[in-house]
C-alpha positions in Angstrom: 26.1 -12.6 10.2 25.2 -14.9 7.3 23.2 -13.3 4.5 19.4 -13.6 4.9 17.1 -16.0 3.2 14.4 -14.0 1.3 11.3 -15.3 -0.4 9.2 -13.1 -2.7 5.7 -14.4 -3.4 4.2 -12.7 -6.4 7.6 -12.0 -7.8 6.4 -12.0 -11.4 4.6 -8.7 -10.7 5.6 -6.5 -13.6 6.1 -3.4 -11.4 6.6 -4.5 -7.9 8.8 -7.4 -9.0 11.2 -5.1 -10.8 11.4 -2.7 -7.9 12.0 -5.4 -5.2 14.6 -7.2 -7.2 16.5 -4.0 -8.1 16.5 -2.9 -4.5 17.8 -6.3 -3.3 20.5 -6.9 -5.9 22.0 -3.4 -5.7 22.2 -3.6 -1.9 25.7 -3.9 -0.6 24.5 -5.4 2.7 22.4 -8.1 1.0 25.2 -9.5 -1.1 25.2 -13.3 -0.9 21.6 -13.6 0.1 19.4 -16.5 -0.8 16.6 -15.1 -3.0 13.6 -17.3 -4.0 11.0 -16.1 -6.5 7.5 -17.5 -6.3 4.6 -17.0 -8.7 1.9 -19.2 -10.2 2.4 -17.5 -13.7 5.2 -19.8 -15.0 5.9 -17.8 -18.1 6.3 -14.5 -16.3 8.1 -16.1 -13.4 10.7 -17.5 -15.8 11.1 -14.0 -17.3 11.6 -12.4 -13.9 14.0 -15.1 -12.7 16.1 -14.5 -15.8 16.0 -10.7 -15.0 17.2 -11.5 -11.5 20.1 -13.5 -12.8 21.1 -10.6 -15.0 21.0 -8.2 -12.1 22.9 -10.7 -9.9 25.6 -11.1 -12.5 26.0 -7.6 -13.7 25.9 -6.0 -10.2 28.1 -8.6 -8.6 25.5 -9.4 -5.9 26.6 -13.0 -5.3 23.1 -14.2 -4.4 21.8 -17.7 -4.7 18.6 -17.5 -6.9 15.9 -20.0 -7.2 12.3 -20.0 -8.4 9.2 -22.1 -7.8 5.5 -22.1 -8.5 4.9 -23.9 -5.2 5.9 -21.6 -2.3 6.3 -24.5 0.1 9.3 -25.7 -2.0 11.3 -22.6 -0.9 9.8 -21.4 2.4 11.8 -23.6 4.7 14.1 -21.5 7.0 13.2 -18.2 5.3 14.0 -15.1 7.3 11.8 -12.7 5.4 8.7 -13.5 3.2 7.5 -10.7 1.0 4.0 -10.9 -0.5 2.7 -8.9 -3.5 -0.2 -10.9 -4.7 -3.7 -10.5 -6.1 -6.5 -13.0 -6.4 -8.3 -12.6 -9.7 -7.3 -10.5 -12.7 -6.5 -7.2 -11.0 -8.2 -4.6 -13.2 -11.1 -6.9 -14.1 -12.1 -7.7 -10.5 -11.4 -4.1 -9.3 -13.7 -2.7 -12.0 -16.4 -5.1 -10.8 -15.8 -4.0 -7.2 -16.8 -0.5 -8.4 -19.5 -1.2 -11.0 -21.6 -3.8 -9.1 -22.4 -1.5 -6.1 -23.1 1.3 -8.7 -25.9 -0.8 -10.1 -27.6 -0.4 -6.7 -27.0 3.3 -6.4 -23.7 3.2 -4.4 -21.1 5.3 -6.2 -17.8 4.5 -4.5 -15.0 7.0 -5.2 -12.2 4.4 -5.4 -13.4 0.9 -4.3 -10.0 -0.6 -3.3 -9.6 -0.4 0.5 -13.0 0.6 1.8 -16.5 0.7 0.5 -18.3 -2.5 -0.7 -15.5 -3.0 -3.2 -13.0 -3.0 -0.3 -15.0 -5.7 1.4 -14.9 -7.9 -1.7 -11.2 -7.1 -2.2 -10.6 -8.3 1.4 -12.7 -11.4 0.9 -10.8 -12.5 -2.2 -7.3 -11.9 -0.9 -7.5 -12.9 2.8 -7.7 -16.7 2.2 -4.5 -16.7 0.1 -2.7 -14.5 2.7 -3.8 -16.9 5.5 -2.7 -19.9 3.5 0.8 -18.3 3.1 1.2 -17.6 6.8 -0.1 -21.1 7.7 2.8 -22.5 5.6 5.1 -20.0 7.3 4.0 -21.2 10.7 5.1 -24.7 9.7 8.2 -24.0 7.6 9.7 -20.7 8.8 7.8 -19.7 12.0 10.4 -17.0 13.0 10.3 -15.2 9.7 8.9 -11.7 9.2 6.0 -11.4 6.8 6.2 -8.2 4.8 2.7 -7.6 3.4 2.4 -5.3 0.3 -1.2 -6.5 -0.5 -4.3 -4.3 -0.2 -6.5 -3.7 1.6 -3.3 -3.4 3.7 -4.7 -2.8 7.2 -7.3 -5.5 6.8 -5.0 -8.2 5.5 -2.3 -7.3 8.0 -4.8 -7.4 10.8 -5.9 -10.9 9.6 -2.3 -12.2 9.9 -1.9 -10.5 13.3 -5.2 -11.7 14.7 -5.3 -15.2 13.3 -1.7 -16.4 13.1 1.5 -16.4 15.1 3.6 -14.8 12.3 5.2 -11.4 12.8 3.7 -9.0 10.2 4.5 -5.5 8.9 2.4 -3.8 6.3 4.4 -1.9 3.7 3.2 0.9 1.5 4.6 3.9 -0.4 1.6 6.2 -0.1 3.4 8.8 2.0 5.3 9.7 -1.1 2.1 11.3 -2.4 2.2 13.5 0.8 5.8 14.4 -0.1 4.7 15.3 -3.6 1.9 17.5 -2.5 4.0 19.3 0.1 6.8 19.8 -2.5 4.3 21.3 -4.9 2.9 23.7 -2.3 6.3 24.8 -1.0 8.0 24.7 -4.5 9.2 28.4 -4.5 11.1 27.9 -1.3 13.2 25.1 -2.8 13.2 26.1 -6.5 11.1 23.2 -7.5 9.5 23.4 -11.0 5.7 22.7 -10.8 3.7 22.7 -14.1 0.5 24.7 -13.9 -1.7 21.7 -14.8 0.0 19.4 -12.2 -2.0 16.3 -11.1 -0.9 14.3 -8.0 -3.0 11.1 -8.1 -2.5 7.4 -8.6 -3.0 7.2 -12.3 -0.2 6.0 -14.6 -0.9 8.8 -17.0 0.1 11.4 -14.4 3.3 9.8 -13.1 5.4 12.4 -15.1 3.9 15.0 -12.7 4.2 13.2 -9.4 7.6 11.3 -9.7 9.7 14.5 -9.9 7.7 16.0 -7.0 8.2 12.9 -4.9 11.9 13.0 -5.5 12.1 16.7 -4.7 10.0 16.2 -1.5 12.3 13.5 -0.3 15.3 15.7 -1.0 14.1 18.8 0.8 11.5 17.7 3.4 11.2 15.5 6.4 7.6 14.4 7.1 6.4 12.3 10.0 2.8 11.1 9.7 0.5 8.9 11.7 -3.0 7.4 11.2 -4.0 4.4 9.2 -2.9 3.2 5.8 -4.1 5.5 2.9 -5.6 7.7 5.6 -2.6 9.1 7.5 -2.0 12.7 8.7 1.1 14.9 8.8 2.2 15.2 12.4 5.4 17.1 11.7 7.0 18.6 8.5 10.4 20.2 8.5 13.1 21.5 6.2 15.5 18.6 5.9 18.6 20.9 5.8 17.7 23.3 8.6 15.2 21.6 10.8 12.8 24.5 10.5 9.1 23.7 11.2 7.3 24.2 7.9 3.8 23.5 9.0 2.9 27.2 9.4 4.2 28.0 5.9 2.5 24.9 4.4 -0.8 25.9 5.9 -0.5 29.5 4.7 0.5 28.5 1.2 -2.0 25.7 0.6 -5.0 27.5 2.1 -4.4 30.6 0.1 -6.4 31.2 -3.1 -3.3 30.5 -5.2 -3.3 26.8 -4.4 -7.0 26.1 -4.4 -6.9 23.7 -7.4 -4.2 21.4 -6.0 -5.9 18.2 -4.5 -9.1 20.1 -3.6 -10.5 17.5 -1.3 -7.3 17.2 0.7 -7.1 21.0 0.9 -10.7 21.2 2.2 -10.1 18.5 4.8 -6.9 20.2 5.9 -8.8 23.5 6.3 -11.5 21.9 8.4 -9.5 19.5 10.6 -6.2 21.3 10.9 -3.8 18.5 9.8 -2.6 17.8 6.3 -3.8 14.4 5.0 -1.0 12.5 3.2 -2.5 10.1 0.6 -3.9 12.6 -2.0 -7.5 12.8 -3.0 -7.4 9.4 -4.7 -7.2 7.4 -1.5 -8.4 9.9 1.0 -11.9 9.8 -0.4 -12.3 6.1 0.3 -12.7 6.7 4.0 -14.9 9.8 4.1 -18.8 9.8 4.3 -19.2 13.1 2.4 -18.1 12.2 -1.2 -20.9 10.0 -2.6 -24.2 11.9 -2.3 -26.1 11.4 -5.6 -27.7 14.8 -5.4 -24.7 17.0 -4.6 -22.3 14.8 -6.6 -19.2 15.8 -4.7 -17.0 13.7 -6.9 -17.6 16.3 -9.6 -16.7 19.1 -7.3 -13.4 17.5 -6.2 -12.6 15.6 -9.4 -12.7 12.2 -7.8 -12.3 9.1 -10.0 -11.3 5.5 -9.9 -7.9 4.5 -10.9 -7.2 4.2 -14.7 -7.5 0.5 -15.4 -6.5 1.2 -19.0 -3.4 3.0 -17.6 -2.6 0.0 -15.4 -2.6 -2.4 -18.4 -0.3 0.0 -20.3 2.1 0.3 -17.4 2.3 -3.5 -16.9 2.9 -4.0 -20.6 5.7 -1.5 -20.7 7.4 -3.1 -17.7 7.1 -6.6 -19.0 8.6 -5.5 -22.4 11.5 -3.8 -20.6 12.1 -7.1 -18.6 12.2 -9.1 -21.9 14.5 -6.5 -23.5 17.0 -6.7 -20.7 17.0 -10.4 -20.6 17.5 -10.6 -24.4 20.3 -8.1 -24.2 18.4 -5.4 -26.2 18.5 -3.0 -23.2 20.9 -2.4 -20.3 20.0 -3.6 -16.9 21.3 -0.2 -15.6 17.9 1.1 -16.6 16.6 -0.6 -13.4 19.4 0.4 -11.0 17.7 3.6 -9.8 14.2 2.3 -9.4 12.6 3.7 -6.2 12.9 1.3 -3.3 9.6 0.0 -1.8 11.3 -0.5 1.6 12.3 -4.1 1.1 16.1 -3.8 1.8 15.7 -1.2 4.4 13.5 -3.4 6.6 15.6 -6.6 5.9 19.0 -5.0 6.5 17.8 -3.2 9.6 16.4 -6.4 11.3 19.1 -8.8 10.0 22.1 -6.7 10.7 20.8 -4.5 13.6 21.3 -1.2 11.7 18.6 0.9 13.5 17.2 2.0 10.1 14.6 4.7 10.1 11.5 3.8 8.0 9.1 6.7 7.5 6.0 4.5 6.9 5.2 1.2 8.6 1.9 -0.6 9.3 2.0 -2.4 12.7 -0.2 -3.5 15.5 -0.9 -0.4 17.5 -0.1 -1.3 21.1 0.0 2.4 22.1 1.8 3.7 19.0 -1.2 6.1 18.5 -2.7 6.4 22.0 -6.2 7.3 21.0 -6.7 4.5 18.4 -7.6 0.9 19.4 -4.7 -1.1 20.8 -5.3 -4.1 18.5 -5.7 -2.1 15.3 -3.1 -1.9 12.5 -1.9 1.7 12.4 0.6 3.6 10.2 3.5 5.3 11.9 7.2 5.9 11.3 9.5 3.4 12.9 12.9 1.6 13.3 14.1 -1.6 11.7 16.7 -3.2 14.0 17.7 -6.4 15.8 14.6 -6.0 18.0 12.5 -6.3 14.9 10.3 -3.7 13.1 9.2 -1.3 15.8 7.0 1.7 15.4 7.6 5.1 17.0 5.1 6.3 19.6 3.3 9.3 18.1 1.2 12.0 19.7 -2.6 11.5 19.9 -4.4 12.5 16.8 -6.9 15.4 17.1 -10.1 13.8 18.3 -12.2 14.4 15.2 -9.5 12.8 13.0 -9.1 10.0 15.5 -12.8 9.3 15.4 -12.7 9.1 11.6 -9.9 6.5 11.9 -11.7 4.6 14.7 -14.8 4.3 12.5 -12.8 2.8 9.7 -10.8 0.5 12.0 -14.0 -0.8 13.7 -15.5 -1.5 10.3 -12.4 -3.1 9.0 -12.1 -5.3 12.1 -15.6 -6.7 11.4 -14.8 -7.2 7.7 -11.7 -9.2 8.6 -13.7 -11.5 10.9 -16.5 -11.9 8.4 -14.0 -12.7 5.6 -11.9 -15.0 7.7 -14.9 -17.1 8.9 -17.1 -16.7 5.8 -19.8 -15.2 7.9 -22.5 -13.7 5.7 -24.4 -12.2 8.6 -21.4 -10.4 9.9 -20.5 -9.3 6.4 -23.8 -7.6 6.1 -23.5 -6.0 9.6 -20.0 -4.7 8.6 -21.3 -3.3 5.3 -24.0 -1.4 7.1 -21.1 0.5 8.9 -19.6 1.6 5.6 -19.7 5.3 4.9 -21.2 4.8 1.4 -24.1 2.6 2.5 -27.4 4.1 3.8 -30.0 1.5 3.1 -30.4 -2.1 4.5 -32.0 -3.6 1.4 -29.3 -2.1 -0.8 -26.5 -3.4 1.4 -28.0 -6.9 1.3 -28.5 -6.8 -2.5 -24.9 -5.6 -3.0 -23.4 -8.1 -0.7 -25.3 -11.0 -2.3 -24.3 -9.9 -5.8 -20.6 -9.5 -4.9 -20.6 -13.0 -3.2 -22.2 -14.5 -6.3 -19.9 -12.7 -8.7 -16.7 -13.7 -7.0 -17.8 -17.2 -5.7 -14.9 -18.9 -7.4 -12.4 -16.8 -5.3 -14.4 -17.1 -2.0 -14.1 -20.6 -0.6 -14.8 -19.4 2.9 -18.3 -18.3 1.9 -19.1 -21.6 0.0 -20.8 -23.3 3.0 
């Protein structure tokens, strides 16, 4: 087989770009690939392209590298198109997604994937995603579109519903499930867990979670199903022995000794009987019980938005490392062991028919989870092979959990239609299904404010 033709859109991303390039250029199977980097930030694209050239040279990858600010210049005959993009300055627009609804009394716990902020996030990113797949329909109609952009289920659904392009949504959130399980079962495997451990999405706490993620992947095998950022452990086993660890996990976490670890996830586990995987940071987005202004459950469970300040710091650190490697002040070996985000695993499996197991894929349901809607985007483990990216059929979710997922999927489906067509009436109807919204006038005011604030990014709502 000839090596694949890979296009990375949003390649100048300081964090994702490094991870994707490292994974591709250190892959033995992907030697000789054609790799095109695309970004509208010319300065950072040049820096990342030079980093790719260093990796390619130092690791003997033999790839043909190109870069472009216009994706159409490199999309022709691509086999895989990877997207990690963001419309608007990420932290700036995210903070507004959270703060604008708060002005009207809606306190979202996270504001990225659901809530009024999740609707605005979808509305900004969907036009760009659809423009990309329209170009793919013309220039590389048989390529796989690997979507790394949030809100993942909504943008992936838009591609599935409104284009002919094959799409798989990619996410690493299951690693937080591995980290939580490793912390809970630490004594069984001799894992060191600091007493003040925090397993959330903040940059400041990665020194806690990264070792636990690594240990979890070493000792555990988890299979989970549900929807992105809202999936549930179906099966958890000792990787070495195959022993079912669910009874031990349940006993350890629900005991008094583990009460402080991800308290919302623990409470939900206790009530519904399955362990949620995403940690409290994302779990809270989809629940209707975390925003009451009188009870203030965010205080009880320690819920908070992501640290925007931490994101700025992380990006600055990664950009400086890129420059240092390109200038010869640091060794490129510092990037050799970056965690894969699934890029080579999917590409190698499909292109070379390797039957590669992927523990987290977001795909059109079509029976993968039998009690969720067939046209929804669901998250399941699966196989990457010559047949494509295929999910594994999972058992039905317990009905109460399935109903929570169905509510979010029904809401998300309306959001996608509203944001694709620029339909304000449908957007209001969708917002009134959101678990954080309980007043019609408030919903209307929030929607109007968000559409005004982000008008420059919302061409579909201009008419």
